[in-house]
C-alpha positions in Angstrom: 26.3 0.1 76.4 24.8 2.4 73.7 22.5 5.3 74.4 19.3 3.4 73.4 20.1 0.5 75.8 20.9 3.0 78.6 17.6 4.8 78.1 15.7 1.5 78.1 17.4 0.5 81.4 16.6 3.8 83.0 12.9 3.5 81.9 12.8 0.0 83.4 14.2 1.3 86.7 11.6 4.1 86.9 8.8 1.6 86.1 10.0 -0.5 89.0 10.1 2.4 91.4 6.6 3.6 90.2 5.2 0.1 90.7 6.7 -0.1 94.2 5.3 3.3 95.1 1.8 2.2 94.0 2.0 -1.0 96.1 3.2 0.9 99.1 0.5 3.5 98.7 -2.2 0.8 98.5 -0.8 -0.8 101.7 -1.2 2.6 103.5 2.1 4.4 103.2 1.7 8.1 102.2 5.2 9.6 102.7 7.5 9.5 99.7 9.4 12.7 100.1 12.3 13.4 97.7 11.7 10.2 95.7 13.1 10.2 92.2 10.3 9.5 89.7 11.7 11.3 86.7 9.9 10.1 83.6 7.8 7.6 85.5 4.4 6.5 84.3 1.7 7.2 86.9 -1.1 7.9 84.6 -4.5 7.3 86.1 -3.0 6.5 89.5 -5.0 7.3 92.7 -2.5 9.1 94.9 -4.9 11.2 97.1 -3.2 12.8 100.1 0.2 11.5 99.1 3.3 13.3 100.3 5.8 13.8 97.4 7.4 17.0 98.7 10.8 17.6 97.1 10.3 14.7 94.7 11.7 14.6 91.2 8.8 14.1 88.7 10.2 15.9 85.7 8.8 14.4 82.4 6.5 12.1 84.5 3.2 10.9 83.0 0.5 11.9 85.6 -2.3 12.2 83.1 -5.7 11.7 84.8 -4.0 11.0 88.1 -5.8 11.8 91.3 -3.6 14.0 93.5 -6.3 15.6 95.6 -4.8 17.0 98.8 -1.3 15.9 97.8 1.8 17.5 99.3 3.8 18.6 96.3 5.8 21.4 97.9 9.0 22.0 96.0 8.4 19.2 93.5 10.2 19.2 90.1 7.4 18.7 87.6 9.1 20.3 84.6 7.6 19.0 81.3 5.4 16.6 83.2 2.0 15.5 81.8 -0.7 16.4 84.2 -3.5 16.8 81.7 -7.0 16.1 83.0 -5.5 15.3 86.4 -7.2 16.2 89.7 -5.1 18.3 92.1 -7.9 19.8 94.2 -6.5 21.5 97.4 -3.0 20.2 96.6 0.1 22.1 97.9 2.4 23.0 95.1 4.1 25.9 96.9 7.5 26.5 95.3 7.0 23.7 92.8 8.5 24.0 89.3 6.0 23.2 86.5 7.9 24.8 83.7 6.7 23.4 80.4 4.2 21.1 82.1 0.9 20.0 80.5 -2.0 20.9 82.8 -4.6 21.1 80.1 -8.1 20.5 81.6 -6.7 19.8 85.0 -8.7 20.4 88.2 -6.6 22.8 90.4 -9.5 24.0 92.6 -8.1 25.7 95.7 -4.6 24.6 94.9 -1.7 26.4 96.5 0.8 27.5 93.9 2.4 30.4 95.8 5.9 31.1 94.6 5.6 28.3 92.0 7.3 28.5 88.6 4.9 27.7 85.8 6.6 29.2 82.7 5.6 28.0 79.2 3.0 25.7 80.8 -0.3 24.6 79.2 -3.2 25.4 81.6 -5.8 25.7 78.9 -9.3 24.9 80.1 -7.9 24.2 83.6 -10.0 24.9 86.7 -8.2 27.2 89.2 -11.2 28.3 91.2 -10.0 30.0 94.4 -6.4 29.0 93.7 -3.5 30.7 95.4 -1.0 31.9 92.8 0.4 34.8 94.8 3.9 35.7 93.7 4.0 32.8 91.2 5.5 32.9 87.7 3.3 32.1 84.8 5.1 34.0 82.1 4.3 32.8 78.5 1.9 30.2 79.7 -1.3 29.2 78.0 -4.4 29.8 80.1 -7.0 30.0 77.3 -10.5 29.3 78.6 -9.1 28.6 82.1 -11.5 29.0 85.0 -10.0 31.3 87.7 -12.9 32.9 89.7 -11.7 34.3 93.1 -8.1 33.2 92.3 -5.3 35.1 94.0 -2.7 36.2 91.3 -1.4 39.1 93.2 2.2 40.1 92.6 2.6 37.3 90.1 4.6 37.4 86.9 2.1 37.0 84.0 4.2 38.5 81.3 3.0 37.4 77.8 0.6 34.9 79.3 -2.5 34.0 77.2 -5.8 34.4 79.1 -8.0 34.6 76.0 -11.6 33.7 77.0 -10.5 32.9 80.5 -12.9 33.5 83.5 -11.3 35.7 86.2 -14.4 36.8 88.0 -13.4 38.5 91.3 -9.8 37.5 90.8 -7.0 39.4 92.6 -4.3 40.6 90.2 -3.1 43.5 92.3 0.5 44.3 91.8 0.9 41.6 89.1 3.1 42.1 86.0 0.8 41.7 83.0 3.1 43.2 80.5 2.2 41.8 77.0 -0.5 39.5 78.4 -3.5 38.6 76.3 -7.0 39.0 77.9 -8.9 39.1 74.7 -12.6 38.2 75.4 -11.7 37.4 79.0 -14.2 37.8 81.9 -12.6 40.2 84.4 -15.8 41.3 86.2 -15.1 42.5 89.7 -11.4 41.6 89.5 -8.7 43.8 91.1 -5.9 45.2 88.9 -4.7 47.8 91.5 -1.1 48.7 90.9 -0.8 46.0 88.2 1.5 46.6 85.2 -0.8 46.7 82.1 1.8 47.8 79.5 0.9 46.4 76.1 -1.9 44.3 77.6 -4.6 43.1 75.1 -8.0 43.7 76.6 -10.0 43.8 73.5 -13.6 42.5 74.1 -12.8 41.8 77.7 -15.7 42.2 80.1 -14.6 44.5 83.0 -17.7 45.7 84.8 -16.7 46.7 88.3 -13.0 45.9 87.8 -10.6 47.9 90.0 -8.1 49.6 87.7 -4.3 50.2 88.5 -5.1 53.7 89.7 -7.7 52.5 92.1 -10.8 53.6 90.1 -13.6 51.3 89.1 -14.1 50.5 85.5 -17.9 50.5 85.0 -18.3 49.9 81.2 -19.4 46.6 79.8 -16.4 46.3 77.5 -12.8 47.6 77.6 -12.3 50.6 75.4 -9.1 51.0 73.4 -8.1 54.6 73.3 -4.8 54.9 71.4 -3.7 51.5 70.1 -5.6 49.1 67.8 -3.8 46.0 69.0 -2.7 46.5 72.6 -4.4 48.4 75.4 -2.0 50.8 77.2 -4.6 53.4 78.3 -8.2 53.5 79.2 -11.3 55.7 78.9 -12.5 55.7 82.5 -15.2 58.3 82.0 
C-alpha cells in the first residue's frame, strides 16, 4: 500500500471515529478521555461540556466548534484549527497548542495554566479574565487580542506579538517579556512587577497606572523611549 492510500485510509478511520463521537455526544455521553482524534474534522460541532482530557487532537479541524466548559486538560492540540471557536470557561490546563490557529476564538475565562502555546495564532482572540499563569506563549501572535483582567503572571512571552492588544488590568508580574512587541497596546492598570522587559517594544503603548518592574507606577499617557529607538529597555518614570 502506497503512502497516499495509507493516508486516505487513516483519514477515513478518523472520520468514522469523529462521526461516532458526535452520535454518542448527542445521545448524552460526555466522557471521551484519551480518545485519538488526530486530524479529525469536527468543524462547527457542538461539544459543550465535553470531557476530552488527555485526548489527541493534533491537526484536528475544530473551526467554529462550541467547546464551552469543555475539559481539555492535557490535550494535544498541536497545529489544530480552532479559529472562531468558542472555548468559554474551558479547562486547557497543561494542554499543548503549539502552532494552533486560535484566530478570533472566544477564550473568555479559559484556564490555560501551564499550557504550551508556542508559535500559535491568537490574533483577535478574546481572553478576558483568562488564566495563563506560568504558560508558554513564546513567539505567538496576539495582535489585537482582548485580554482585560487576564492572568499572565510568570508566563513565558518571549518574542510574542501583542501589537494593538488590550491588556487592561492584566497581571504580567514575573513574566518573561524579552523581545515581546507591545506597540500600540493598551496596558492601562496592568502589573509588570518583576517582569523581564529586556528589548521589549512599548512604542505608542498606553500605560497609565501600570505597575512597573521596580514597583513604581507609570503615570504618563504614553511610554517614553529613553535610549533606544526601536526597543524599550529603560523608562523615564519622572
